[in-house]
N, CA, C, O and the ligand as a Tripos MOL2 file, in Angstrom:
@<TRIPOS>MOLECULE
protein
  285   283    72     0     0
PROTEIN
NO_CHARGES

@<TRIPOS>ATOM
      1 N         -16.6270   26.9610  -26.4200 N.3       1 MET1
      2 CA        -17.2290   26.2870  -25.2460 C.3       1 MET1
      3 C         -16.8380   25.1030  -24.9110 C.2       1 MET1
      4 O         -16.7310   24.8550  -23.7100 O.2       1 MET1
      5 N         -16.5610   24.1860  -25.8010 N.am      2 ILE2
      6 CA        -16.0110   22.9460  -25.4880 C.3       2 ILE2
      7 C         -14.5350   22.8800  -25.0020 C.2       2 ILE2
      8 O         -14.0840   22.0610  -24.2020 O.2       2 ILE2
      9 N         -13.8470   23.9040  -25.6350 N.am      3 LEU3
     10 CA        -12.3630   23.9880  -25.0760 C.3       3 LEU3
     11 C         -12.2000   24.4930  -23.7520 C.2       3 LEU3
     12 O         -11.1750   24.2360  -23.1190 O.2       3 LEU3
     13 N         -13.1310   25.1980  -23.2700 N.am      4 LYS4
     14 CA        -13.2350   25.7900  -22.1250 C.3       4 LYS4
     15 C         -13.6020   24.7050  -21.1490 C.2       4 LYS4
     16 O         -12.9830   24.6610  -20.0850 O.2       4 LYS4
     17 N         -14.4280   23.9350  -21.3710 N.am      5 LEU5
     18 CA        -14.8150   22.7690  -20.5270 C.3       5 LEU5
     19 C         -13.7070   21.7790  -20.4340 C.2       5 LEU5
     20 O         -13.4370   21.2630  -19.3500 O.2       5 LEU5
     21 N         -13.0760   21.5030  -21.4800 N.am      6 LEU6
     22 CA        -11.8760   20.4730  -21.3420 C.3       6 LEU6
     23 C         -10.5220   21.1200  -20.6320 C.2       6 LEU6
     24 O          -9.5690   20.5310  -20.1210 O.2       6 LEU6
     25 N         -10.7590   22.4570  -20.7720 N.am      7 LEU7
     26 CA         -9.7840   23.0800  -19.7070 C.3       7 LEU7
     27 C          -9.9980   22.9730  -18.3290 C.2       7 LEU7
     28 O          -9.0920   22.7630  -17.5220 O.2       7 LEU7
     29 N         -11.3080   23.1270  -18.0130 N.am      8 ILE8
     30 CA        -11.6920   23.2400  -16.5320 C.3       8 ILE8
     31 C         -11.5510   21.8090  -16.1440 C.2       8 ILE8
     32 O         -11.0010   21.5650  -15.0700 O.2       8 ILE8
     33 N         -12.0480   20.6850  -17.0050 N.am      9 ILE9
     34 CA        -11.9070   19.2780  -16.4850 C.3       9 ILE9
     35 C         -10.4400   18.9900  -16.3260 C.2       9 ILE9
     36 O         -10.1150   18.2960  -15.3630 O.2       9 ILE9
     37 N          -9.5920   19.3950  -17.0770 N.am     10 GLY10
     38 CA         -8.1860   19.2180  -16.9730 C.3      10 GLY10
     39 C          -7.5810   19.9680  -15.6590 C.2      10 GLY10
     40 O          -6.7150   19.4050  -14.9890 O.2      10 GLY10
     41 N          -7.9130   20.8400  -15.4290 N.am     11 VAL11
     42 CA         -7.4960   21.7910  -14.1860 C.3      11 VAL11
     43 C          -7.9250   20.8530  -12.8710 C.2      11 VAL11
     44 O          -7.1210   20.5060  -12.0050 O.2      11 VAL11
     45 N          -9.3950   20.4980  -12.8870 N.am     12 ILE12
     46 CA         -9.7950   19.5870  -12.0240 C.3      12 ILE12
     47 C          -9.0770   18.2960  -11.7460 C.2      12 ILE12
     48 O          -8.7900   17.9350  -10.6050 O.2      12 ILE12
     49 N          -8.8050   17.6310  -12.8110 N.am     13 THR13
     50 CA         -8.1090   16.2910  -12.7510 C.3      13 THR13
     51 C          -6.7890   16.5890  -12.2700 C.2      13 THR13
     52 O          -6.2920   15.6860  -11.5960 O.2      13 THR13
     53 N          -6.1050   17.5950  -12.4370 N.am     14 THR14
     54 CA         -4.8180   17.8380  -12.1430 C.3      14 THR14
     55 C          -4.9170   18.0750  -10.7530 C.2      14 THR14
     56 O          -4.2060   17.3630  -10.0450 O.2      14 THR14
     57 N          -5.7940   19.0930  -10.0830 N.am     15 VAL15
     58 CA         -5.7120   19.2560   -8.6260 C.3      15 VAL15
     59 C          -6.1720   17.9280   -7.9200 C.2      15 VAL15
     60 O          -5.8270   17.7140   -6.7580 O.2      15 VAL15
     61 N          -6.9410   17.0480   -8.6090 N.am     16 TYR16
     62 CA         -7.4730   15.9000   -7.9630 C.3      16 TYR16
     63 C          -6.4550   15.0170   -7.7780 C.2      16 TYR16
     64 O          -6.4870   14.3390   -6.7510 O.2      16 TYR16
     65 N          -5.3860   14.8480   -8.6910 N.am     17 PHE17
     66 CA         -4.1290   14.0410   -8.6860 C.3      17 PHE17
     67 C          -3.0770   14.5150   -7.7680 C.2      17 PHE17
     68 O          -2.1620   13.7800   -7.3990 O.2      17 PHE17
     69 N          -3.2000   15.6850   -7.4180 N.am     18 LEU18
     70 CA         -2.1420   16.1930   -6.7020 C.3      18 LEU18
     71 C          -2.7090   15.8870   -5.1430 C.2      18 LEU18
     72 O          -1.9320   15.6950   -4.2070 O.2      18 LEU18
     73 N          -3.8940   15.8750   -5.0270 N.am     19 PHE19
     74 CA         -4.4730   15.5280   -3.7320 C.3      19 PHE19
     75 C          -4.2770   14.2240   -3.2880 C.2      19 PHE19
     76 O          -3.9650   13.9220   -2.1360 O.2      19 PHE19
     77 N          -4.5140   13.2380   -4.4660 N.am     20 ILE20
     78 CA         -4.4250   11.8670   -4.2100 C.3      20 ILE20
     79 C          -2.8680   11.4660   -3.8120 C.2      20 ILE20
     80 O          -2.5640   10.7580   -2.8530 O.2      20 ILE20
     81 N          -1.8880   12.1070   -4.8140 N.am     21 LYS21
     82 CA         -0.6120   11.7950   -4.5520 C.3      21 LYS21
     83 C          -0.0590   12.2490   -3.0980 C.2      21 LYS21
     84 O           0.8210   11.6460   -2.4840 O.2      21 LYS21
     85 N          -0.7510   13.4590   -2.6380 N.am     22 LYS22
     86 CA         -0.3150   13.6070   -1.2780 C.3      22 LYS22
     87 C          -0.6660   12.8690   -0.1950 C.2      22 LYS22
     88 O           0.0870   12.7040    0.7660 O.2      22 LYS22
     89 N          -2.0260   12.3000   -0.3050 N.am     23 LYS23
     90 CA         -2.4200   11.4890    0.6270 C.3      23 LYS23
     91 C          -1.6810   10.1390    1.1360 C.2      23 LYS23
     92 O          -1.6370    9.7460    2.3020 O.2      23 LYS23
     93 N          -1.1530    9.5620    0.0790 N.am     24 PRO24
     94 CA         -0.3610    8.3520    0.8330 C.3      24 PRO24
     95 C           0.8140    8.7470    1.2010 C.2      24 PRO24
     96 O           1.3870    7.8770    1.8570 O.2      24 PRO24
     97 N           1.4240    9.7100    1.0500 N.am     25 LEU25
     98 CA          2.6370   10.3070    1.5700 C.3      25 LEU25
     99 C           2.4270   10.4500    3.0400 C.2      25 LEU25
    100 O           3.2780   10.1520    3.8780 O.2      25 LEU25
    101 N           1.1340   10.9680    3.3230 N.am     26 GLN26
    102 CA          0.9160   11.6360    4.7860 C.3      26 GLN26
    103 C           0.6660   10.1860    5.5550 C.2      26 GLN26
    104 O           1.1590   10.0010    6.6680 O.2      26 GLN26
    105 N          -0.1080    9.1970    4.9130 N.am     27 ASN27
    106 CA         -0.4020    7.9670    5.6200 C.3      27 ASN27
    107 C           1.0810    7.3650    6.0700 C.2      27 ASN27
    108 O           1.3590    7.1420    7.2480 O.2      27 ASN27
    109 N           1.9150    7.1540    5.0570 N.am     28 THR28
    110 CA          3.0990    6.5600    5.3780 C.3      28 THR28
    111 C           3.9610    7.0430    6.3500 C.2      28 THR28
    112 O           4.6580    6.2600    6.9950 O.2      28 THR28
    113 N           4.0040    8.5040    6.5720 N.am     29 THR29
    114 CA          4.6490    8.8170    7.4480 C.3      29 THR29
    115 C           3.9330    8.7350    9.0300 C.2      29 THR29
    116 O           4.5450    8.6290   10.0930 O.2      29 THR29
    117 N           2.5530    8.8130    8.8440 N.am     30 GLU30
    118 CA          1.8010    8.5620   10.1530 C.3      30 GLU30
    119 C           2.1070    7.1790   10.6200 C.2      30 GLU30
    120 O           2.3200    6.9460   11.8100 O.2      30 GLU30
    121 N           2.1350    6.1390    9.5760 N.am     31 LYS31
    122 CA          2.3690    4.7970   10.0320 C.3      31 LYS31
    123 C           3.7130    4.6070   10.7960 C.2      31 LYS31
    124 O           3.8670    3.9210   11.8060 O.2      31 LYS31
    125 N           4.6270    5.3110   10.1610 N.am     32 ARG32
    126 CA          5.9710    5.3580   10.6450 C.3      32 ARG32
    127 C           6.0660    6.1040   12.1040 C.2      32 ARG32
    128 O           7.0220    5.8550   12.8380 O.2      32 ARG32
    129 N           5.3030    6.7930   12.4000 N.am     33 ASN33
    130 CA          5.1400    7.4060   13.6850 C.3      33 ASN33
    131 C           4.4440    6.5230   14.6110 C.2      33 ASN33
    132 O           4.7010    6.5770   15.8140 O.2      33 ASN33
    133 N           3.5310    5.6670   14.1110 N.am     34 ASP34
    134 CA          2.9380    4.7860   15.0200 C.3      34 ASP34
    135 C           3.8310    3.7140   15.4480 C.2      34 ASP34
    136 O           3.7870    3.2580   16.5910 O.2      34 ASP34
    137 N           4.7060    3.2710   14.4810 N.am     35 LYS35
    138 CA          5.5210    2.3030   14.9540 C.3      35 LYS35
    139 C           7.0220    2.6410   15.1270 C.2      35 LYS35
    140 O           7.8150    2.5140   14.1940 O.2      35 LYS35
    141 N           7.4250    3.1330   16.5150 N.am     36 PRO36
    142 CA          8.6580    3.6190   16.5200 C.3      36 PRO36
    143 C           9.5840    2.3280   16.9280 C.2      36 PRO36
    144 O           9.7410    1.8500   18.0520 O.2      36 PRO36
    145 N          10.1140    1.9330   15.7580 N.am     37 ASN37
    146 CA         11.3240    0.7320   15.9490 C.3      37 ASN37
    147 C          12.7410    1.1900   16.4500 C.2      37 ASN37
    148 O          13.6160    1.6270   15.7020 O.2      37 ASN37
    149 N          12.8540    1.0380   17.7800 N.am     38 ASP38
    150 CA         14.2080    1.6940   18.2040 C.3      38 ASP38
    151 C          15.1380    0.4790   17.8350 C.2      38 ASP38
    152 O          14.8500   -0.7060   18.0030 O.2      38 ASP38
    153 N          16.2980    0.9780   17.3060 N.am     39 MET39
    154 CA         17.1350   -0.1390   16.9660 C.3      39 MET39
    155 C          18.5440    0.1810   17.6070 C.2      39 MET39
    156 O          19.1060    1.2590   17.4140 O.2      39 MET39
    157 N          19.0350   -0.7550   18.3260 N.am     40 ILE40
    158 CA         20.2050   -0.6990   19.0600 C.3      40 ILE40
    159 C          21.3350   -1.6070   18.7080 C.2      40 ILE40
    160 O          21.0290   -2.7800   18.4940 O.2      40 ILE40
    161 N          22.7300   -1.2250   18.6000 N.am     41 GLU41
    162 CA         23.7550   -1.8610   18.1380 C.3      41 GLU41
    163 C          24.2610   -2.8150   19.1550 C.2      41 GLU41
    164 O          24.6350   -2.3940   20.2500 O.2      41 GLU41
    165 N          24.2940   -4.1090   18.8510 N.am     42 CYS42
    166 CA         24.9850   -5.0770   19.6080 C.3      42 CYS42
    167 C          26.2910   -4.6180   20.0260 C.2      42 CYS42
    168 O          27.0760   -4.2630   19.1470 O.2      42 CYS42
    169 N          26.6710   -4.5670   21.3570 N.am     43 SER43
    170 CA         28.1400   -4.1420   21.9130 C.3      43 SER43
    171 C          29.1100   -5.1780   21.4430 C.2      43 SER43
    172 O          30.2960   -4.8480   21.4220 O.2      43 SER43
    173 N          28.7380   -6.5220   21.0190 N.am     44 SER44
    174 CA         29.8290   -7.4230   20.5500 C.3      44 SER44
    175 C          30.0930   -7.5350   19.2270 C.2      44 SER44
    176 O          31.2400   -7.4110   18.7980 O.2      44 SER44
    177 N          28.9130   -7.8140   18.3460 N.am     45 CYS45
    178 CA         29.2840   -7.9630   16.9600 C.3      45 CYS45
    179 C          28.6990   -6.7050   16.1260 C.2      45 CYS45
    180 O          28.9320   -6.7430   14.9180 O.2      45 CYS45
    181 N          28.0350   -5.6940   16.5710 N.am     46 GLY46
    182 CA         27.7680   -4.5080   15.9060 C.3      46 GLY46
    183 C          26.4560   -4.4590   15.2270 C.2      46 GLY46
    184 O          26.0440   -3.4090   14.7320 O.2      46 GLY46
    185 N          25.6990   -5.7090   15.1850 N.am     47 VAL47
    186 CA         24.5420   -5.8040   14.4620 C.3      47 VAL47
    187 C          23.3480   -4.9640   15.1060 C.2      47 VAL47
    188 O          23.2860   -4.8660   16.3320 O.2      47 VAL47
    189 N          22.5510   -4.4560   14.4130 N.am     48 TYR48
    190 CA         21.3510   -3.3540   14.8850 C.3      48 TYR48
    191 C          20.3000   -4.3010   15.2570 C.2      48 TYR48
    192 O          20.0250   -5.1920   14.4530 O.2      48 TYR48
    193 N          19.7240   -4.2300   16.2870 N.am     49 VAL49
    194 CA         18.6100   -5.2870   16.8230 C.3      49 VAL49
    195 C          17.4920   -4.2070   17.4650 C.2      49 VAL49
    196 O          17.7890   -3.1560   18.0350 O.2      49 VAL49
    197 N          16.0240   -4.7630   17.2160 N.am     50 GLU50
    198 CA         15.1720   -3.8770   17.7650 C.3      50 GLU50
    199 C          15.3130   -4.2330   19.2290 C.2      50 GLU50
    200 O          15.6600   -5.3160   19.7010 O.2      50 GLU50
    201 N          14.9510   -3.0320   19.9110 N.am     51 ILE51
    202 CA         15.4730   -2.8560   21.3990 C.3      51 ILE51
    203 C          14.4320   -3.9450   22.2460 C.2      51 ILE51
    204 O          14.7460   -4.3470   23.3670 O.2      51 ILE51
    205 N          13.3650   -4.3000   21.6780 N.am     52 SER52
    206 CA         12.7530   -5.2240   22.5320 C.3      52 SER52
    207 C          13.2910   -6.8280   22.4580 C.2      52 SER52
    208 O          12.9080   -7.7450   23.1850 O.2      52 SER52
    209 N          14.2720   -6.9010   21.3880 N.am     53 GLU53
    210 CA         14.7570   -8.0990   21.0300 C.3      53 GLU53
    211 C          16.2210   -8.1070   21.6940 C.2      53 GLU53
    212 O          16.9820   -9.0060   21.3380 O.2      53 GLU53
    213 N          16.6050   -7.2840   22.5150 N.am     54 THR54
    214 CA         18.0150   -7.2060   22.8090 C.3      54 THR54
    215 C          18.1160   -7.7980   24.2650 C.2      54 THR54
    216 O          17.1570   -7.8460   25.0360 O.2      54 THR54
    217 N          19.3320   -8.2250   24.5420 N.am     55 ILE55
    218 CA         19.6420   -8.7340   25.8520 C.3      55 ILE55
    219 C          20.4660   -7.6450   26.6190 C.2      55 ILE55
    220 O          21.4550   -7.1200   26.1060 O.2      55 ILE55
    221 N          19.9870   -7.3120   27.9440 N.am     56 LEU56
    222 CA         20.6950   -6.2450   28.5330 C.3      56 LEU56
    223 C          21.6420   -7.2040   29.4910 C.2      56 LEU56
    224 O          21.1970   -8.1380   30.1580 O.2      56 LEU56
    225 N          22.9260   -6.8320   29.4410 N.am     57 SER57
    226 CA         23.9690   -7.3910   30.2430 C.3      57 SER57
    227 C          24.9050   -6.5920   30.7300 C.2      57 SER57
    228 O          25.6060   -6.0510   29.8750 O.2      57 SER57
    229 N          25.1650   -6.3180   31.9790 N.am     58 ASN58
    230 CA         26.1950   -5.1990   32.6010 C.3      58 ASN58
    231 C          26.1180   -3.8710   31.7250 C.2      58 ASN58
    232 O          27.0230   -3.3380   31.0830 O.2      58 ASN58
    233 N          24.8540   -3.5020   31.8700 N.am     59 GLY59
    234 CA         24.5630   -2.0130   31.2070 C.3      59 GLY59
    235 C          24.6680   -1.9840   29.6270 C.2      59 GLY59
    236 O          24.5330   -0.9060   29.0480 O.2      59 GLY59
    237 N          24.9160   -3.1900   28.8980 N.am     60 LYS60
    238 CA         25.1530   -3.1200   27.7210 C.3      60 LYS60
    239 C          24.3940   -4.1170   26.8500 C.2      60 LYS60
    240 O          24.2170   -5.2740   27.2330 O.2      60 LYS60
    241 N          23.9440   -3.6630   25.6700 N.am     61 TYR61
    242 CA         22.7810   -4.4450   24.8890 C.3      61 TYR61
    243 C          23.6230   -5.2500   23.8660 C.2      61 TYR61
    244 O          24.5950   -4.8760   23.2090 O.2      61 TYR61
    245 N          22.9390   -6.5670   23.9030 N.am     62 TYR62
    246 CA         23.3950   -7.5610   23.0730 C.3      62 TYR62
    247 C          22.4280   -8.1980   22.1640 C.2      62 TYR62
    248 O          21.2830   -8.3470   22.5910 O.2      62 TYR62
    249 N          22.7270   -8.6110   20.9250 N.am     63 CYS63
    250 CA         21.7250   -9.3520   19.9340 C.3      63 CYS63
    251 C          21.1460  -10.5060   20.4670 C.2      63 CYS63
    252 O          19.9380  -10.7400   20.4400 O.2      63 CYS63
    253 N          22.0670  -11.2810   20.9870 N.am     64 SER64
    254 CA         21.9110  -12.5080   21.4290 C.3      64 SER64
    255 C          22.5750  -13.0420   22.6200 C.2      64 SER64
    256 O          23.5990  -12.4690   22.9930 O.2      64 SER64
    257 N          22.1410  -14.0600   23.2730 N.am     65 GLN65
    258 CA         22.6530  -14.6870   24.4400 C.3      65 GLN65
    259 C          24.1490  -14.9160   24.2340 C.2      65 GLN65
    260 O          24.9610  -14.6630   25.1250 O.2      65 GLN65
    261 N          24.5200  -15.4390   22.9460 N.am     66 GLU66
    262 CA         25.9850  -15.6720   22.8340 C.3      66 GLU66
    263 C          26.7970  -14.4630   22.7560 C.2      66 GLU66
    264 O          27.9370  -14.5590   23.2120 O.2      66 GLU66
    265 N          26.3990  -13.2420   22.2220 N.am     67 CYS67
    266 CA         26.9780  -12.0900   22.1160 C.3      67 CYS67
    267 C          27.3200  -11.6800   23.6830 C.2      67 CYS67
    268 O          28.4580  -11.3670   24.0310 O.2      67 CYS67
    269 N          26.1680  -11.7230   24.5990 N.am     68 ALA68
    270 CA         26.3350  -11.3910   25.7540 C.3      68 ALA68
    271 C          27.0610  -12.1290   26.6700 C.2      68 ALA68
    272 O          27.4900  -11.6150   27.7040 O.2      68 ALA68
    273 N          27.2610  -13.4450   26.3410 N.am     69 SER69
    274 CA         28.3180  -14.3180   27.0970 C.3      69 SER69
    275 C          29.7680  -13.6750   26.8290 C.2      69 SER69
    276 O          30.6020  -13.5030   27.7180 O.2      69 SER69
    277 N          29.9470  -13.3420   25.4600 N.am     70 LYS70
    278 CA         31.2920  -13.0400   24.7290 C.3      70 LYS70
    279 C          31.6120  -11.6490   25.4590 C.2      70 LYS70
    280 O          32.7900  -11.3920   25.7090 O.2      70 LYS70
    281 N          30.7530  -10.8810   25.7560 N.am     71 GLY71
    282 CA         30.9070   -9.5460   26.1510 C.3      71 GLY71
    283 C          31.1970   -8.5900   25.1870 C.2      71 GLY71
    284 O          31.3370   -7.4100   25.5110 O.2      71 GLY71
    285 ZN         25.8100   -9.8380   18.5180 Zn       72 ZN72
@<TRIPOS>BOND
     1     1     2 1
     2     2     3 1
     3     3     4 2
     4     3     5 am
     5     5     6 1
     6     6     7 1
     7     7     8 2
     8     7     9 am
     9     9    10 1
    10    10    11 1
    11    11    12 2
    12    11    13 am
    13    13    14 1
    14    14    15 1
    15    15    16 2
    16    15    17 am
    17    17    18 1
    18    18    19 1
    19    19    20 2
    20    19    21 am
    21    21    22 1
    22    22    23 1
    23    23    24 2
    24    23    25 am
    25    25    26 1
    26    26    27 1
    27    27    28 2
    28    27    29 am
    29    29    30 1
    30    30    31 1
    31    31    32 2
    32    31    33 am
    33    33    34 1
    34    34    35 1
    35    35    36 2
    36    35    37 am
    37    37    38 1
    38    38    39 1
    39    39    40 2
    40    39    41 am
    41    41    42 1
    42    42    43 1
    43    43    44 2
    44    43    45 am
    45    45    46 1
    46    46    47 1
    47    47    48 2
    48    47    49 am
    49    49    50 1
    50    50    51 1
    51    51    52 2
    52    51    53 am
    53    53    54 1
    54    54    55 1
    55    55    56 2
    56    55    57 am
    57    57    58 1
    58    58    59 1
    59    59    60 2
    60    59    61 am
    61    61    62 1
    62    62    63 1
    63    63    64 2
    64    63    65 am
    65    65    66 1
    66    66    67 1
    67    67    68 2
    68    67    69 am
    69    69    70 1
    70    70    71 1
    71    71    72 2
    72    71    73 am
    73    73    74 1
    74    74    75 1
    75    75    76 2
    76    75    77 am
    77    77    78 1
    78    78    79 1
    79    79    80 2
    80    79    81 am
    81    81    82 1
    82    82    83 1
    83    83    84 2
    84    83    85 am
    85    85    86 1
    86    86    87 1
    87    87    88 2
    88    87    89 am
    89    89    90 1
    90    90    91 1
    91    91    92 2
    92    91    93 am
    93    93    94 1
    94    94    95 1
    95    95    96 2
    96    95    97 am
    97    97    98 1
    98    98    99 1
    99    99   100 2
   100    99   101 am
   101   101   102 1
   102   102   103 1
   103   103   104 2
   104   103   105 am
   105   105   106 1
   106   106   107 1
   107   107   108 2
   108   107   109 am
   109   109   110 1
   110   110   111 1
   111   111   112 2
   112   111   113 am
   113   113   114 1
   114   114   115 1
   115   115   116 2
   116   115   117 am
   117   117   118 1
   118   118   119 1
   119   119   120 2
   120   119   121 am
   121   121   122 1
   122   122   123 1
   123   123   124 2
   124   123   125 am
   125   125   126 1
   126   126   127 1
   127   127   128 2
   128   127   129 am
   129   129   130 1
   130   130   131 1
   131   131   132 2
   132   131   133 am
   133   133   134 1
   134   134   135 1
   135   135   136 2
   136   135   137 am
   137   137   138 1
   138   138   139 1
   139   139   140 2
   140   139   141 am
   141   141   142 1
   142   142   143 1
   143   143   144 2
   144   143   145 am
   145   145   146 1
   146   146   147 1
   147   147   148 2
   148   147   149 am
   149   149   150 1
   150   150   151 1
   151   151   152 2
   152   151   153 am
   153   153   154 1
   154   154   155 1
   155   155   156 2
   156   155   157 am
   157   157   158 1
   158   158   159 1
   159   159   160 2
   160   159   161 am
   161   161   162 1
   162   162   163 1
   163   163   164 2
   164   163   165 am
   165   165   166 1
   166   166   167 1
   167   167   168 2
   168   167   169 am
   169   169   170 1
   170   170   171 1
   171   171   172 2
   172   171   173 am
   173   173   174 1
   174   174   175 1
   175   175   176 2
   176   175   177 am
   177   177   178 1
   178   178   179 1
   179   179   180 2
   180   179   181 am
   181   181   182 1
   182   182   183 1
   183   183   184 2
   184   183   185 am
   185   185   186 1
   186   186   187 1
   187   187   188 2
   188   187   189 am
   189   189   190 1
   190   190   191 1
   191   191   192 2
   192   191   193 am
   193   193   194 1
   194   194   195 1
   195   195   196 2
   196   195   197 am
   197   197   198 1
   198   198   199 1
   199   199   200 2
   200   199   201 am
   201   201   202 1
   202   202   203 1
   203   203   204 2
   204   203   205 am
   205   205   206 1
   206   206   207 1
   207   207   208 2
   208   207   209 am
   209   209   210 1
   210   210   211 1
   211   211   212 2
   212   211   213 am
   213   213   214 1
   214   214   215 1
   215   215   216 2
   216   215   217 am
   217   217   218 1
   218   218   219 1
   219   219   220 2
   220   219   221 am
   221   221   222 1
   222   222   223 1
   223   223   224 2
   224   223   225 am
   225   225   226 1
   226   226   227 1
   227   227   228 2
   228   227   229 am
   229   229   230 1
   230   230   231 1
   231   231   232 2
   232   231   233 am
   233   233   234 1
   234   234   235 1
   235   235   236 2
   236   235   237 am
   237   237   238 1
   238   238   239 1
   239   239   240 2
   240   239   241 am
   241   241   242 1
   242   242   243 1
   243   243   244 2
   244   243   245 am
   245   245   246 1
   246   246   247 1
   247   247   248 2
   248   247   249 am
   249   249   250 1
   250   250   251 1
   251   251   252 2
   252   251   253 am
   253   253   254 1
   254   254   255 1
   255   255   256 2
   256   255   257 am
   257   257   258 1
   258   258   259 1
   259   259   260 2
   260   259   261 am
   261   261   262 1
   262   262   263 1
   263   263   264 2
   264   263   265 am
   265   265   266 1
   266   266   267 1
   267   267   268 2
   268   267   269 am
   269   269   270 1
   270   270   271 1
   271   271   272 2
   272   271   273 am
   273   273   274 1
   274   274   275 1
   275   275   276 2
   276   275   277 am
   277   277   278 1
   278   278   279 1
   279   279   280 2
   280   279   281 am
   281   281   282 1
   282   282   283 1
   283   283   284 2
@<TRIPOS>SUBSTRUCTURE
     1 MET1         2 RESIDUE 1 A MET
     2 ILE2         6 RESIDUE 1 A ILE
     3 LEU3        10 RESIDUE 1 A LEU
     4 LYS4        14 RESIDUE 1 A LYS
     5 LEU5        18 RESIDUE 1 A LEU
     6 LEU6        22 RESIDUE 1 A LEU
     7 LEU7        26 RESIDUE 1 A LEU
     8 ILE8        30 RESIDUE 1 A ILE
     9 ILE9        34 RESIDUE 1 A ILE
    10 GLY10       38 RESIDUE 1 A GLY
    11 VAL11       42 RESIDUE 1 A VAL
    12 ILE12       46 RESIDUE 1 A ILE
    13 THR13       50 RESIDUE 1 A THR
    14 THR14       54 RESIDUE 1 A THR
    15 VAL15       58 RESIDUE 1 A VAL
    16 TYR16       62 RESIDUE 1 A TYR
    17 PHE17       66 RESIDUE 1 A PHE
    18 LEU18       70 RESIDUE 1 A LEU
    19 PHE19       74 RESIDUE 1 A PHE
    20 ILE20       78 RESIDUE 1 A ILE
    21 LYS21       82 RESIDUE 1 A LYS
    22 LYS22       86 RESIDUE 1 A LYS
    23 LYS23       90 RESIDUE 1 A LYS
    24 PRO24       94 RESIDUE 1 A PRO
    25 LEU25       98 RESIDUE 1 A LEU
    26 GLN26      102 RESIDUE 1 A GLN
    27 ASN27      106 RESIDUE 1 A ASN
    28 THR28      110 RESIDUE 1 A THR
    29 THR29      114 RESIDUE 1 A THR
    30 GLU30      118 RESIDUE 1 A GLU
    31 LYS31      122 RESIDUE 1 A LYS
    32 ARG32      126 RESIDUE 1 A ARG
    33 ASN33      130 RESIDUE 1 A ASN
    34 ASP34      134 RESIDUE 1 A ASP
    35 LYS35      138 RESIDUE 1 A LYS
    36 PRO36      142 RESIDUE 1 A PRO
    37 ASN37      146 RESIDUE 1 A ASN
    38 ASP38      150 RESIDUE 1 A ASP
    39 MET39      154 RESIDUE 1 A MET
    40 ILE40      158 RESIDUE 1 A ILE
    41 GLU41      162 RESIDUE 1 A GLU
    42 CYS42      166 RESIDUE 1 A CYS
    43 SER43      170 RESIDUE 1 A SER
    44 SER44      174 RESIDUE 1 A SER
    45 CYS45      178 RESIDUE 1 A CYS
    46 GLY46      182 RESIDUE 1 A GLY
    47 VAL47      186 RESIDUE 1 A VAL
    48 TYR48      190 RESIDUE 1 A TYR
    49 VAL49      194 RESIDUE 1 A VAL
    50 GLU50      198 RESIDUE 1 A GLU
    51 ILE51      202 RESIDUE 1 A ILE
    52 SER52      206 RESIDUE 1 A SER
    53 GLU53      210 RESIDUE 1 A GLU
    54 THR54      214 RESIDUE 1 A THR
    55 ILE55      218 RESIDUE 1 A ILE
    56 LEU56      222 RESIDUE 1 A LEU
    57 SER57      226 RESIDUE 1 A SER
    58 ASN58      230 RESIDUE 1 A ASN
    59 GLY59      234 RESIDUE 1 A GLY
    60 LYS60      238 RESIDUE 1 A LYS
    61 TYR61      242 RESIDUE 1 A TYR
    62 TYR62      246 RESIDUE 1 A TYR
    63 CYS63      250 RESIDUE 1 A CYS
    64 SER64      254 RESIDUE 1 A SER
    65 GLN65      258 RESIDUE 1 A GLN
    66 GLU66      262 RESIDUE 1 A GLU
    67 CYS67      266 RESIDUE 1 A CYS
    68 ALA68      270 RESIDUE 1 A ALA
    69 SER69      274 RESIDUE 1 A SER
    70 LYS70      278 RESIDUE 1 A LYS
    71 GLY71      282 RESIDUE 1 A GLY
    72 ZN72       285 GROUP 0 **** ****
């Protein structure tokens, strides 16, 4: 009887841990989808910059004003 009980508890904890391990993984992927960070390569130096921080000049994206003036 006690052995059976331990077996049941073991199965329950295994299932419980499987669910706990799955949850954080789902949360991280959801967070990644919430924040789409579009990275764009600087046309001058090749550094990847967030699209909101780029400088658009002559239809090309640059990481800084300095790179934009260089071309
Ligand atoms: Zn640059």
